[in-house]
C-alpha positions as CSV (number, residue, x, y, z in Angstrom):
1,X,0.0,0.0,0.0
2,X,2.7,2.5,0.9
3,X,4.3,1.9,-2.5
4,X,1.4,3.8,-3.9
5,X,2.6,7.3,-4.9
6,X,-0.2,9.3,-3.3
7,X,0.0,7.4,0.0
8,X,3.8,7.9,0.1
9,X,3.3,11.6,-0.7
10,X,0.9,12.1,2.2
11,X,3.3,10.5,4.6
12,X,6.3,12.4,3.3
13,X,4.6,15.8,3.6
14,X,3.2,15.1,7.1
15,X,4.5,16.9,10.2
16,X,5.7,13.6,11.6
17,X,7.1,12.1,8.3
18,X,10.6,11.3,9.8
19,X,9.0,9.2,12.6
20,X,6.6,7.5,10.2
21,X,9.4,6.6,7.7
22,X,11.5,5.2,10.6
23,X,8.6,3.1,11.8
24,X,8.0,1.7,8.3
25,X,11.7,0.8,8.3
26,X,11.3,-1.2,11.5
27,X,12.4,1.4,14.1
28,X,10.4,1.6,17.3
29,X,9.2,5.0,18.4
30,X,10.7,6.5,21.6
31,X,8.9,8.7,24.1
32,X,9.5,12.0,22.3
33,X,8.4,10.4,19.0
34,X,5.2,9.2,20.7
35,X,4.5,12.7,22.0
36,X,4.9,14.2,18.5
37,X,2.6,11.5,17.0
38,X,-0.1,12.3,19.6
39,X,0.2,16.1,18.9
40,X,0.0,15.6,15.1
41,X,-3.2,16.5,13.4
42,X,-2.4,14.4,10.4
43,X,-4.6,11.5,11.3
44,X,-4.8,10.2,7.7
45,X,-1.0,9.9,7.5
46,X,-1.0,8.0,10.8
47,X,-3.7,5.8,9.5
48,X,-1.9,4.9,6.3
49,X,1.1,3.6,8.3
50,X,-0.9,1.9,11.1
51,X,-3.1,0.2,8.5
52,X,-0.1,-1.0,6.6
53,X,1.5,-2.4,9.7
54,X,-1.8,-4.1,10.7
55,X,-2.3,-5.7,7.3
56,X,1.3,-7.0,7.3
57,X,0.4,-9.2,10.2
58,X,-3.3,-10.0,9.8
59,X,-4.3,-9.2,6.2
60,X,-8.0,-8.4,5.8
61,X,-9.1,-10.5,8.8
62,X,-10.7,-9.2,11.9
63,X,-11.4,-11.3,15.0
64,X,-13.9,-11.1,17.9
65,X,-14.8,-13.1,21.0
66,X,-18.3,-14.4,21.9
67,X,-18.4,-13.4,25.5
68,X,-20.4,-12.0,28.4
69,X,-19.4,-9.4,31.0
70,X,-20.3,-10.5,34.5
71,X,-20.3,-7.5,36.8
72,X,-20.5,-9.5,40.1
73,X,-20.9,-6.5,42.4
74,X,-21.3,-2.8,42.2
75,X,-20.2,-2.2,45.8
76,X,-17.0,-0.2,45.8
77,X,-15.0,1.9,48.2
78,X,-12.7,3.7,45.8
79,X,-15.3,6.2,44.6
80,X,-13.6,7.0,41.2
81,X,-14.8,10.3,39.8
82,X,-15.0,8.8,36.3
83,X,-17.4,5.9,37.2
84,X,-21.2,6.0,37.2
85,X,-21.5,2.3,38.1
86,X,-20.4,2.0,41.7
87,X,-22.5,2.2,44.8
88,X,-21.2,2.7,48.4
89,X,-21.6,-0.2,50.9
90,X,-25.2,-0.1,52.2
91,X,-26.6,1.9,49.3
92,X,-30.1,0.7,48.4
93,X,-29.0,0.0,44.8
94,X,-25.9,-2.0,45.9
95,X,-25.7,-5.6,45.0
96,X,-23.4,-8.7,45.1
97,X,-24.3,-11.8,43.1
98,X,-24.3,-15.1,44.9
99,X,-22.0,-17.7,43.4
100,X,-25.0,-19.7,42.2
101,X,-26.2,-16.8,40.2
102,X,-22.8,-16.2,38.7
103,X,-22.6,-19.9,37.5
104,X,-26.2,-19.8,36.3
105,X,-25.4,-16.8,34.1
106,X,-22.4,-18.4,32.6
107,X,-24.2,-21.7,31.9
108,X,-27.2,-19.9,30.4
109,X,-24.9,-17.8,28.2
110,X,-23.0,-20.9,27.1
111,X,-26.3,-22.6,26.1
112,X,-27.9,-19.6,24.4
113,X,-25.0,-17.9,22.8
114,X,-22.1,-20.4,22.7
115,X,-19.8,-18.1,24.6
116,X,-16.1,-18.9,24.9
117,X,-15.2,-16.3,27.4
118,X,-16.6,-14.7,30.6
119,X,-15.2,-11.3,31.6
120,X,-15.7,-11.0,35.3
121,X,-15.3,-7.5,36.9
122,X,-16.9,-5.5,39.7
123,X,-16.3,-3.0,42.4
124,X,-13.7,-3.0,45.2
125,X,-16.0,-4.7,47.7
126,X,-14.4,-5.0,51.2
127,X,-17.0,-7.7,52.2
128,X,-15.7,-10.3,49.8
129,X,-12.9,-12.6,50.7
130,X,-10.8,-14.7,48.3
131,X,-12.9,-17.8,48.8
132,X,-15.8,-16.1,47.1
133,X,-13.7,-15.7,43.9
134,X,-12.1,-19.2,44.2
135,X,-15.5,-20.9,44.7
136,X,-16.9,-19.0,41.7
137,X,-14.0,-19.8,39.4
138,X,-13.9,-23.5,40.4
139,X,-17.6,-23.9,39.8
140,X,-17.4,-22.2,36.4
141,X,-14.4,-24.3,35.5
142,X,-16.2,-27.5,36.5
143,X,-19.5,-26.7,34.8
144,X,-18.1,-24.9,31.7
145,X,-14.5,-26.2,31.2
146,X,-14.2,-24.7,27.7
147,X,-15.2,-21.1,28.7
148,X,-12.1,-18.9,29.4
149,X,-12.2,-16.9,32.7
150,X,-10.9,-13.4,31.9
151,X,-11.3,-11.8,35.3
152,X,-10.5,-9.1,37.8
153,X,-8.5,-6.0,37.3
154,X,-5.2,-5.3,39.0
155,X,-7.0,-3.0,41.4
156,X,-9.5,-5.8,42.3
157,X,-6.6,-8.1,43.0
158,X,-5.1,-5.5,45.3
159,X,-8.4,-5.2,47.1
160,X,-8.6,-8.9,47.7
161,X,-5.0,-8.8,49.0
162,X,-6.0,-6.1,51.5
163,X,-9.0,-8.0,52.7
164,X,-6.9,-11.2,53.1
165,X,-3.8,-9.3,54.5
166,X,-1.6,-11.1,52.1
167,X,0.5,-10.4,49.0
168,X,-1.0,-9.8,45.6
169,X,1.3,-12.7,44.3
170,X,-0.5,-15.1,46.7
171,X,-3.9,-13.9,45.5
172,X,-2.9,-14.3,41.9
173,X,-1.5,-17.8,42.5
174,X,-4.6,-19.0,44.4
175,X,-7.0,-17.6,41.8
176,X,-4.9,-19.2,39.0
177,X,-5.2,-22.5,40.8
178,X,-9.0,-22.0,41.1
179,X,-9.4,-21.4,37.3
180,X,-8.5,-17.8,36.5
181,X,-7.0,-17.8,32.9
182,X,-6.2,-14.2,32.1
183,X,-6.5,-10.6,33.5
184,X,-8.2,-7.7,31.9
185,X,-6.4,-4.4,31.8
186,X,-8.8,-2.3,33.7
187,X,-7.6,-0.1,36.5
188,X,-4.8,1.4,34.5
189,X,-6.7,4.5,33.3
190,X,-3.7,6.8,32.7
191,X,-0.5,5.5,34.3
192,X,0.4,8.8,35.8
193,X,-0.1,9.4,39.6
194,X,-0.8,13.2,39.1
195,X,-3.8,12.2,37.0
196,X,-4.8,9.3,39.3
197,X,-4.8,11.7,42.3
198,X,-7.4,13.8,40.5
199,X,-9.7,11.1,39.1
200,X,-9.2,8.1,41.3
201,X,-7.2,9.0,44.5
202,X,-8.2,5.9,46.4
203,X,-7.2,3.4,43.6
204,X,-3.8,1.7,43.2
205,X,-1.0,3.9,41.9
206,X,0.7,3.4,38.5
207,X,3.7,1.4,39.8
208,X,1.3,-0.9,41.7
209,X,-0.7,-1.6,38.5
210,X,2.5,-2.4,36.6
211,X,3.8,-4.6,39.5
212,X,0.7,-6.7,39.7
213,X,0.7,-7.2,35.9
214,X,4.3,-8.2,36.1
215,X,3.5,-10.7,38.9
216,X,0.7,-12.2,36.9
217,X,2.9,-12.6,33.8
218,X,5.6,-14.3,35.8
219,X,3.0,-16.7,37.1
220,X,2.0,-17.5,33.5
221,X,-1.2,-15.4,33.6
222,X,-1.5,-13.4,30.4
223,X,-3.4,-10.1,30.4
224,X,-4.7,-7.2,28.4
225,X,-3.5,-3.6,28.8
226,X,-5.7,-0.6,28.5
227,X,-5.7,3.2,28.4
228,X,-8.6,5.3,29.3
229,X,-7.9,8.6,27.6
230,X,-9.9,11.9,27.6
231,X,-10.0,12.8,31.2
232,X,-7.5,15.4,32.5
233,X,-4.3,14.0,31.0
234,X,-2.1,15.8,28.4
235,X,-0.3,14.4,25.4
236,X,3.0,13.7,27.3
237,X,1.1,11.7,30.0
238,X,-0.6,9.7,27.3
239,X,2.7,9.0,25.7
240,X,4.4,8.0,29.0
241,X,1.5,5.6,29.6
242,X,2.1,3.9,26.2
243,X,5.8,3.7,26.9
244,X,5.4,2.1,30.4
245,X,3.3,-0.7,28.9
246,X,5.8,-1.2,26.1
247,X,8.7,-1.4,28.6
248,X,6.9,-4.0,30.7
249,X,6.0,-6.0,27.5
250,X,9.6,-6.0,26.5
251,X,10.4,-7.5,29.9
252,X,7.6,-10.1,30.3
253,X,5.8,-10.6,26.9
254,X,2.6,-11.1,28.9
255,X,0.3,-8.6,27.3
256,X,-1.9,-10.3,24.7
257,X,-3.8,-7.1,23.6
258,X,-4.0,-3.4,24.1
259,X,-7.3,-1.5,24.3
260,X,-7.5,2.3,24.2
261,X,-10.9,3.5,25.1
262,X,-12.4,7.0,25.6
263,X,-13.8,8.3,28.8
264,X,-17.6,8.5,28.8
265,X,-18.4,11.5,31.2
266,X,-22.2,11.1,31.2
267,X,-23.6,10.7,34.7
268,X,-20.2,10.8,36.4
269,X,-18.8,13.0,39.1
270,X,-16.3,14.5,36.7
271,X,-19.2,15.8,34.6
272,X,-21.2,17.0,37.5
273,X,-18.1,19.0,38.8
274,X,-17.6,20.5,35.3
275,X,-14.2,18.9,34.8
276,X,-15.1,17.1,31.6
277,X,-18.3,17.8,29.7
278,X,-18.0,15.8,26.5
279,X,-16.4,12.5,25.3
280,X,-13.3,12.7,23.1
281,X,-15.0,11.8,19.9
282,X,-14.2,9.7,16.8
283,X,-11.2,11.4,15.4
284,X,-9.4,11.0,18.7
285,X,-10.2,7.3,18.7
286,X,-8.8,6.8,15.3
287,X,-5.6,8.7,16.3
288,X,-5.2,6.6,19.4
289,X,-5.8,3.3,17.6
290,X,-3.3,4.3,14.9
291,X,-0.6,5.4,17.4
292,X,-1.1,2.3,19.5
293,X,-0.5,0.1,16.4
294,X,2.6,2.2,15.5
295,X,4.0,2.0,19.0
296,X,3.2,-1.7,19.7
297,X,4.1,-3.1,16.2
298,X,5.7,-6.5,16.7
299,X,5.4,-6.0,20.5
300,X,1.7,-6.4,21.3
301,X,0.0,-8.0,18.3
302,X,-3.7,-7.5,19.2
303,X,-5.4,-4.1,19.3
304,X,-9.1,-3.8,20.0
305,X,-11.4,-1.4,18.2
306,X,-13.3,-0.1,21.3
307,X,-16.8,-0.3,19.9
308,X,-18.2,-0.1,23.5
309,X,-17.5,3.6,24.0
310,X,-17.4,4.7,20.4
311,X,-20.1,2.7,18.5
312,X,-20.1,0.2,15.7
313,X,-19.3,2.7,12.9
314,X,-16.2,4.0,14.6
315,X,-15.1,0.5,15.4
316,X,-15.3,-0.4,11.7
317,X,-13.1,2.6,10.9
318,X,-10.7,1.6,13.7
319,X,-10.1,-1.7,11.9
320,X,-8.7,0.3,8.9
321,X,-6.6,2.4,11.3
322,X,-4.7,-0.5,12.9
323,X,-7.1,-2.5,15.1
324,X,-7.4,-6.2,14.3
325,X,-9.9,-7.3,16.9
326,X,-13.5,-6.1,17.3
327,X,-13.6,-7.1,21.0
328,X,-16.4,-9.0,22.5
329,X,-20.2,-9.3,22.3
330,X,-20.2,-8.1,26.0
331,X,-23.7,-9.5,26.8
332,X,-24.7,-8.3,30.2
333,X,-22.5,-5.2,30.4
334,X,-23.4,-2.8,33.2
335,X,-20.6,-0.3,33.8
336,X,-20.8,1.8,30.6
337,X,-24.5,1.1,30.6
338,X,-24.7,3.1,33.9
339,X,-23.6,6.2,31.9
340,X,-26.7,5.9,29.7
341,X,-24.4,6.2,26.7
342,X,-25.7,3.6,24.3
343,X,-26.6,-0.1,23.9
344,X,-23.6,-1.9,25.3
345,X,-24.0,-5.4,23.9
346,X,-24.0,-6.9,20.5
347,X,-24.8,-10.3,19.0
348,X,-22.1,-12.2,17.2
349,X,-24.1,-11.8,14.0
350,X,-24.1,-8.0,14.4
351,X,-20.3,-8.1,14.8
352,X,-19.8,-10.5,11.8
353,X,-22.0,-8.2,9.6
354,X,-20.1,-5.1,10.7
355,X,-16.7,-6.7,9.9
356,X,-17.9,-8.0,6.5
357,X,-19.5,-4.7,5.6
358,X,-16.0,-3.2,5.2
359,X,-14.6,-6.0,3.2
360,X,-12.9,-8.0,6.0
361,X,-13.2,-11.7,6.9
362,X,-14.6,-12.3,10.4
363,X,-12.9,-14.9,12.6
364,X,-14.3,-15.9,16.0
365,X,-11.5,-16.4,18.6
366,X,-11.3,-17.7,22.1
367,X,-9.9,-16.1,25.3
368,X,-6.3,-16.6,24.1
369,X,-6.9,-15.3,20.5
370,X,-7.0,-18.8,19.1
371,X,-9.3,-19.4,16.1
372,X,-12.7,-20.9,17.1
373,X,-14.3,-20.6,13.7
374,X,-14.4,-18.6,10.5
375,X,-17.7,-16.9,9.6
């Protein structure tokens, strides 16, 4: 594609042409390069390069996973300003699912939708000990052995360790023995403590998130990495976040995927305080997807299109800007739903249609990005 004269011309005349040419030649961007890419307004030039890099690995194939999100509790004591989902302990809308209900939802979803993954996340509930999670995972593993358990953010792992007065390594090890397969990347937000102090002061710090991820990787637990952009961070803080994840990946190789997603301010404390009024929008998504592909090329292969906070149309465009994975069907999602933003679940048929509409082949994958079937 980049041999085409017009595409080459667009790249050569862009404000970041030297960085993009170096990337095409196989050079990995450094921190200052990443800052310049984020500050560039030439989204089309970024997309030409990121699309080229994506197609080198995956061709015109996009994957997705047939899954549910199981939000097991909304009880939380970290009170993040960007969250509309949590309820304080004792609130009349607070809930915690019994293990029987967790297992029932997984079994029903397996029977009705043929899911291959359950994504289990909730609040930081001080009333739940580690046995709650162990019992839930063991029962899921026993009843649905072919459903991958993708569960618990690094900050939830930290909460369990505090309840148990033990190390996060011990929590991870016990949960792995009980059936936990992989960790989602939630809880990272922006890996900058100045930002965390403003938007989630009671949550784990940046180094703690990175440490827990490294511990998981050393135990053989693969994970995703995320970035929630569009709160109070600047371009340099976004770039440092990307670099911190790249540095850990070079050390452990444990990240399977990266997911940049935009902050949805509706119904949150940040919106009510006037800190953020509007979401970042589609152009920012395409830029973040493109830059993520450029930064993580040959480092983190899989990049999700973030349909949940940006919609199907933008997710389709994201596939042409470097994303290779549509994400999941997300049946049962409640966290983004709490913002009232949009419908937050899709059927597999809807995803397959969306992928095929833009001329890509749709491949269904499992929890570890292995092919389940071609559609």
